[in-house]
N, CA, C and O atoms as a Tinker XYZ file with bonds, in Angstrom:
   288  protein
     1  N     89.120000   92.613000  117.649000    73     2
     2  CA    89.049000   93.017000  116.132000    64     1     3
     3  C     87.880000   92.387000  115.688000    63     2     4     5
     4  O     87.454000   91.293000  116.059000    81     3
     5  N     87.298000   93.300000  114.710000    73     3     6
     6  CA    86.093000   92.870000  114.116000    64     5     7
     7  C     86.300000   92.747000  112.845000    63     6     8     9
     8  O     87.396000   93.152000  112.459000    81     7
     9  N     85.451000   92.226000  111.910000    73     7    10
    10  CA    85.332000   92.004000  110.489000    64     9    11
    11  C     86.266000   90.831000  110.011000    63    10    12    13
    12  O     87.094000   90.863000  109.100000    81    11
    13  N     85.922000   89.749000  110.874000    73    11    14
    14  CA    86.598000   88.432000  110.650000    64    13    15
    15  C     88.173000   88.411000  110.501000    63    14    16    17
    16  O     88.849000   87.848000  109.640000    81    15
    17  N     88.594000   89.226000  111.641000    73    15    18
    18  CA    90.128000   89.491000  111.857000    64    17    19
    19  C     90.831000   90.034000  110.466000    63    18    20    21
    20  O     91.912000   89.607000  110.059000    81    19
    21  N     90.139000   90.921000  109.885000    73    19    22
    22  CA    90.623000   91.550000  108.628000    64    21    23
    23  C     91.233000   92.863000  108.967000    63    22    24    25
    24  O     91.870000   93.481000  108.114000    81    23
    25  N     91.046000   93.377000  110.337000    73    23    26
    26  CA    91.593000   94.759000  110.621000    64    25    27
    27  C     90.578000   95.865000  110.185000    63    26    28    29
    28  O     91.078000   96.962000  109.937000    81    27
    29  N     89.280000   95.738000  110.061000    73    27    30
    30  CA    88.377000   96.578000  109.622000    64    29    31
    31  C     88.085000   97.634000  110.947000    63    30    32    33
    32  O     88.114000   98.857000  110.818000    81    31
    33  N     87.841000   97.037000  112.055000    73    31    34
    34  CA    87.657000   97.627000  113.302000    64    33    35
    35  C     88.136000   96.964000  114.460000    63    34    36    37
    36  O     88.358000   95.757000  114.554000    81    35
    37  N     88.293000   97.900000  115.406000    73    35    38
    38  CA    88.914000   97.277000  116.692000    64    37    39
    39  C     87.969000   97.858000  117.861000    63    38    40    41
    40  O     87.400000   98.945000  117.757000    81    39
    41  N     87.867000   97.052000  118.938000    73    39    42
    42  CA    87.021000   97.563000  120.148000    64    41    43
    43  C     88.357000   97.769000  121.220000    63    42    44    45
    44  O     89.224000   96.954000  121.537000    81    43
    45  N     88.173000   99.090000  121.612000    73    43    46
    46  CA    89.293000   99.536000  122.581000    64    45    47
    47  C     88.611000  100.004000  123.825000    63    46    48    49
    48  O     87.634000  100.754000  123.826000    81    47
    49  N     89.262000   99.451000  125.013000    73    47    50
    50  CA    88.657000  100.159000  126.264000    64    49    51
    51  C     89.178000  101.491000  126.491000    63    50    52    53
    52  O     90.356000  101.746000  126.240000    81    51
    53  N     88.415000  102.313000  126.929000    73    51    54
    54  CA    88.784000  103.849000  127.344000    64    53    55
    55  C     88.077000  103.980000  128.680000    63    54    56    57
    56  O     86.969000  103.512000  128.940000    81    55
    57  N     88.823000  104.642000  129.456000    73    55    58
    58  CA    88.486000  105.139000  130.798000    64    57    59
    59  C     87.688000  106.472000  130.832000    63    58    60    61
    60  O     88.156000  107.488000  130.319000    81    59
    61  N     86.508000  106.454000  131.429000    73    59    62
    62  CA    85.833000  107.754000  131.267000    64    61    63
    63  C     86.322000  108.596000  132.675000    63    62    64    65
    64  O     86.058000  108.092000  133.766000    81    63
    65  N     86.948000  109.726000  132.611000    73    63    66
    66  CA    87.488000  110.462000  133.542000    64    65    67
    67  C     86.416000  110.919000  134.641000    63    66    68    69
    68  O     86.758000  110.864000  135.822000    81    67
    69  N     85.188000  111.348000  134.316000    73    67    70
    70  CA    84.223000  111.777000  135.216000    64    69    71
    71  C     83.605000  110.723000  136.174000    63    70    72    73
    72  O     83.426000  110.940000  137.372000    81    71
    73  N     83.279000  109.509000  135.512000    73    71    74
    74  CA    82.905000  108.429000  136.372000    64    73    75
    75  C     83.885000  107.416000  136.864000    63    74    76    77
    76  O     83.654000  106.665000  137.811000    81    75
    77  N     85.169000  107.436000  136.061000    73    75    78
    78  CA    86.085000  106.290000  136.397000    64    77    79
    79  C     85.722000  104.982000  135.977000    63    78    80    81
    80  O     86.133000  103.950000  136.507000    81    79
    81  N     84.927000  105.048000  134.995000    73    79    82
    82  CA    84.562000  103.699000  134.555000    64    81    83
    83  C     85.139000  103.456000  133.132000    63    82    84    85
    84  O     85.517000  104.383000  132.416000    81    83
    85  N     85.182000  102.109000  132.758000    73    83    86
    86  CA    85.580000  101.599000  131.425000    64    85    87
    87  C     84.399000  101.674000  130.481000    63    86    88    89
    88  O     83.268000  101.306000  130.798000    81    87
    89  N     84.717000  102.155000  129.342000    73    87    90
    90  CA    83.792000  102.160000  128.274000    64    89    91
    91  C     84.364000  101.545000  127.055000    63    90    92    93
    92  O     85.580000  101.666000  126.903000    81    91
    93  N     83.659000  100.884000  126.135000    73    91    94
    94  CA    84.285000  100.253000  124.900000    64    93    95
    95  C     84.051000  101.305000  123.930000    63    94    96    97
    96  O     83.039000  102.005000  123.958000    81    95
    97  N     85.192000  101.450000  122.873000    73    95    98
    98  CA    84.971000  102.541000  121.945000    64    97    99
    99  C     85.302000  101.716000  120.578000    63    98   100   101
   100  O     86.248000  100.928000  120.573000    81    99
   101  N     84.591000  101.893000  119.555000    73    99   102
   102  CA    85.002000  101.300000  118.274000    64   101   103
   103  C     85.966000  102.308000  117.653000    63   102   104   105
   104  O     85.796000  103.527000  117.652000    81   103
   105  N     86.993000  101.652000  117.126000    73   103   106
   106  CA    87.872000  102.205000  116.290000    64   105   107
   107  C     88.001000  101.786000  114.880000    63   106   108   109
   108  O     88.324000  100.610000  114.709000    81   107
   109  N     87.793000  102.594000  113.740000    73   107   110
   110  CA    87.706000  101.843000  112.494000    64   109   111
   111  C     89.247000  101.986000  111.983000    63   110   112   113
   112  O     89.838000  103.065000  111.981000    81   111
   113  N     89.801000  100.795000  111.563000    73   111   114
   114  CA    90.992000  100.658000  110.919000    64   113   115
   115  C     91.167000  101.132000  109.477000    63   114   116   117
   116  O     90.241000  101.240000  108.673000    81   115
   117  N     92.505000  101.415000  109.222000    73   115   118
   118  CA    92.420000  101.950000  107.645000    64   117   119
   119  C     92.000000  100.826000  106.642000    63   118   120   121
   120  O     91.657000  101.215000  105.526000    81   119
   121  N     91.986000   99.705000  106.853000    73   119   122
   122  CA    91.276000   98.620000  106.111000    64   121   123
   123  C     89.777000   98.876000  106.004000    63   122   124   125
   124  O     89.193000   98.676000  104.939000    81   123
   125  N     89.147000   99.316000  107.092000    73   123   126
   126  CA    87.699000   99.537000  107.231000    64   125   127
   127  C     87.290000  100.668000  106.307000    63   126   128   129
   128  O     86.323000  100.587000  105.549000    81   127
   129  N     88.150000  101.821000  106.423000    73   127   130
   130  CA    88.093000  102.968000  105.751000    64   129   131
   131  C     88.096000  102.687000  104.116000    63   130   132   133
   132  O     87.252000  103.189000  103.375000    81   131
   133  N     89.067000  101.892000  103.695000    73   131   134
   134  CA    89.241000  101.406000  102.351000    64   133   135
   135  C     87.895000  100.696000  102.044000    63   134   136   137
   136  O     87.253000  101.028000  101.048000    81   135
   137  N     87.453000   99.715000  102.891000    73   135   138
   138  CA    86.188000   99.095000  102.457000    64   137   139
   139  C     85.095000   99.786000  102.362000    63   138   140   141
   140  O     84.261000   99.468000  101.515000    81   139
   141  N     84.875000  100.936000  103.267000    73   139   142
   142  CA    83.865000  101.838000  103.063000    64   141   143
   143  C     84.021000  102.676000  101.851000    63   142   144   145
   144  O     83.034000  102.814000  101.129000    81   143
   145  N     85.061000  103.212000  101.557000    73   143   146
   146  CA    85.308000  103.978000  100.243000    64   145   147
   147  C     84.753000  103.092000   99.008000    63   146   148   149
   148  O     83.894000  103.458000   98.205000    81   147
   149  N     85.402000  101.897000   99.027000    73   147   150
   150  CA    84.938000  100.928000   97.941000    64   149   151
   151  C     83.484000  100.653000   97.675000    63   150   152   153
   152  O     83.016000  100.412000   96.562000    81   151
   153  N     82.748000  100.719000   98.917000    73   151   154
   154  CA    81.328000  100.433000   98.986000    64   153   155
   155  C     80.472000  101.663000   98.534000    63   154   156   157
   156  O     79.295000  101.503000   98.210000    81   155
   157  N     81.015000  102.774000   98.516000    73   155   158
   158  CA    80.202000  103.926000   98.016000    64   157   159
   159  C     80.163000  103.799000   96.605000    63   158   160   161
   160  O     79.145000  104.190000   96.034000    81   159
   161  N     81.193000  103.271000   95.875000    73   159   162
   162  CA    81.012000  103.323000   94.367000    64   161   163
   163  C     81.740000  104.404000   93.714000    63   162   164   165
   164  O     81.959000  104.286000   92.508000    81   163
   165  N     82.150000  105.451000   94.339000    73   163   166
   166  CA    82.995000  106.622000   93.890000    64   165   167
   167  C     84.485000  106.272000   93.638000    63   166   168   169
   168  O     85.155000  106.858000   92.789000    81   167
   169  N     84.978000  105.244000   94.458000    73   167   170
   170  CA    86.505000  105.019000   94.420000    64   169   171
   171  C     86.598000  103.566000   93.878000    63   170   172   173
   172  O     85.994000  102.609000   94.361000    81   171
   173  N     87.397000  103.532000   92.862000    73   171   174
   174  CA    87.955000  102.259000   92.054000    64   173   175
   175  C     89.016000  101.634000   92.600000    63   174   176   177
   176  O     89.070000  100.408000   92.691000    81   175
   177  N     89.944000  102.430000   93.008000    73   175   178
   178  CA    91.179000  102.044000   93.455000    64   177   179
   179  C     91.951000  102.765000   94.633000    63   178   180   181
   180  O     91.834000  103.989000   94.684000    81   179
   181  N     92.525000  102.297000   95.335000    73   179   182
   182  CA    93.344000  103.132000   96.414000    64   181   183
   183  C     94.620000  102.532000   96.655000    63   182   184   185
   184  O     94.727000  101.305000   96.665000    81   183
   185  N     95.677000  103.349000   96.867000    73   183   186
   186  CA    97.119000  103.087000   96.828000    64   185   187
   187  C     97.588000  103.724000   98.071000    63   186   188   189
   188  O     97.997000  104.885000   98.108000    81   187
   189  N     97.510000  102.824000   99.234000    73   187   190
   190  CA    97.847000  103.469000  100.535000    64   189   191
   191  C     99.566000  103.492000  100.531000    63   190   192   193
   192  O    100.268000  102.653000   99.966000    81   191
   193  N    100.012000  104.574000  101.246000    73   191   194
   194  CA   101.376000  104.757000  101.291000    64   193   195
   195  C    101.774000  105.396000  102.579000    63   194   196   197
   196  O    100.940000  106.132000  103.108000    81   195
   197  N    103.083000  105.197000  103.238000    73   195   198
   198  CA   103.394000  105.803000  104.347000    64   197   199
   199  C    103.836000  107.004000  104.191000    63   198   200   201
   200  O    104.814000  107.156000  103.459000    81   199
   201  N    103.235000  108.143000  104.832000    73   199   202
   202  CA   103.502000  109.548000  104.754000    64   201   203
   203  C    104.327000  110.036000  105.989000    63   202   204   205
   204  O    103.699000  109.921000  107.042000    81   203
   205  N    105.366000  110.465000  106.087000    73   203   206
   206  CA   106.122000  110.874000  107.141000    64   205   207
   207  C    105.876000  112.340000  107.535000    63   206   208   209
   208  O    105.560000  113.077000  106.601000    81   207
   209  N    105.968000  112.902000  108.790000    73   207   210
   210  CA   105.606000  114.250000  109.042000    64   209   211
   211  C    106.730000  115.051000  108.356000    63   210   212   213
   212  O    107.895000  114.652000  108.364000    81   211
   213  N    106.339000  116.195000  107.762000    73   211   214
   214  CA   107.188000  117.157000  106.973000    64   213   215
   215  C    107.570000  116.846000  105.647000    63   214   216   217
   216  O    108.222000  117.633000  104.961000    81   215
   217  N    107.138000  115.563000  105.192000    73   215   218
   218  CA   107.358000  115.109000  103.836000    64   217   219
   219  C    106.269000  115.698000  102.899000    63   218   220   221
   220  O    105.164000  115.156000  102.937000    81   219
   221  N    106.453000  116.704000  102.096000    73   219   222
   222  CA   105.322000  117.361000  101.398000    64   221   223
   223  C    104.891000  116.314000  100.356000    63   222   224   225
   224  O    105.619000  115.898000   99.454000    81   223
   225  N    103.554000  115.917000  100.600000    73   223   226
   226  CA   102.974000  114.890000   99.591000    64   225   227
   227  C    101.873000  115.594000   98.867000    63   226   228   229
   228  O    101.153000  116.412000   99.440000    81   227
   229  N    101.745000  115.281000   97.625000    73   227   230
   230  CA   100.693000  115.696000   96.670000    64   229   231
   231  C    100.021000  114.595000   96.211000    63   230   232   233
   232  O    100.571000  113.499000   96.101000    81   231
   233  N     98.686000  114.833000   95.890000    73   231   234
   234  CA    98.017000  113.628000   95.151000    64   233   235
   235  C     97.435000  114.325000   93.980000    63   234   236   237
   236  O     96.982000  115.469000   94.014000    81   235
   237  N     97.480000  113.586000   92.987000    73   235   238
   238  CA    96.911000  114.136000   91.623000    64   237   239
   239  C     95.731000  113.002000   91.263000    63   238   240   241
   240  O     96.004000  111.803000   91.227000    81   239
   241  N     94.652000  113.419000   91.054000    73   239   242
   242  CA    93.599000  112.654000   90.696000    64   241   243
   243  C     93.776000  112.011000   89.107000    63   242   244   245
   244  O     94.162000  112.662000   88.136000    81   243
   245  N     93.422000  110.683000   89.107000    73   243   246
   246  CA    93.518000  110.001000   87.892000    64   245   247
   247  C     94.779000  109.647000   87.407000    63   246   248   249
   248  O     94.899000  109.264000   86.243000    81   247
   249  N     96.002000  109.753000   88.377000    73   247   250
   250  CA    97.360000  109.571000   88.018000    64   249   251
   251  C     97.654000  108.108000   88.436000    63   250   252   253
   252  O     96.971000  107.503000   89.263000    81   251
   253  N     98.756000  107.579000   87.777000    73   251   254
   254  CA    99.186000  106.238000   88.263000    64   253   255
   255  C     99.812000  106.615000   89.532000    63   254   256   257
   256  O    100.206000  107.724000   89.893000    81   255
   257  N     99.837000  105.164000   90.319000    73   255   258
   258  CA   100.209000  105.304000   91.563000    64   257   259
   259  C    101.901000  105.441000   91.672000    63   258   260   261
   260  O    102.682000  104.528000   91.406000    81   259
   261  N    102.213000  106.573000   92.051000    73   259   262
   262  CA   103.732000  106.950000   92.042000    64   261   263
   263  C    103.955000  107.827000   93.412000    63   262   264   265
   264  O    103.051000  108.437000   93.983000    81   263
   265  N    105.214000  107.782000   93.800000    73   263   266
   266  CA   105.484000  108.659000   95.111000    64   265   267
   267  C    105.663000  110.052000   94.539000    63   266   268   269
   268  O    106.566000  110.185000   93.713000    81   267
   269  N    104.968000  111.052000   94.843000    73   267   270
   270  CA   105.222000  112.539000   94.458000    64   269   271
   271  C    105.593000  113.142000   95.710000    63   270   272   273
   272  O    104.812000  113.067000   96.659000    81   271
   273  N    106.579000  113.670000   95.806000    73   271   274
   274  CA   106.838000  114.607000   96.940000    64   273   275
   275  C    107.370000  115.925000   96.416000    63   274   276   277
   276  O    108.092000  115.989000   95.421000    81   275
   277  N    106.926000  117.129000   97.233000    73   275   278
   278  CA   107.286000  118.529000   96.896000    64   277   279
   279  C    108.682000  118.709000   97.621000    63   278   280   281
   280  O    109.093000  117.948000   98.497000    81   279
   281  N    109.317000  119.751000   97.168000    73   279   282
   282  CA   110.690000  120.050000   97.541000    64   281   283
   283  C    110.374000  120.825000   98.893000    63   282   284   285
   284  O    109.387000  121.541000   99.061000    81   283
   285  N    111.398000  120.561000   99.859000    73   283   286
   286  CA   111.247000  120.920000  101.131000    64   285   287
   287  C    111.455000  122.525000  101.255000    63   286   288
   288  O    111.359000  123.077000  102.351000    81   287
């Protein structure tokens, strides 16, 4: 884990099929994406939430953080 154990990024081993060797791949965690979004200056706040497959979610800009779901 990179980023002082904050979960910003992870190093994951991956096997390359053609040469049958292990390679290291950088995977950015959700906290890393949040940090990058804040650094751009375009995002002031982020409200992460769990979204299940098939649960219709809508996002409204400049709205208060609420759970908005569309009818099935």
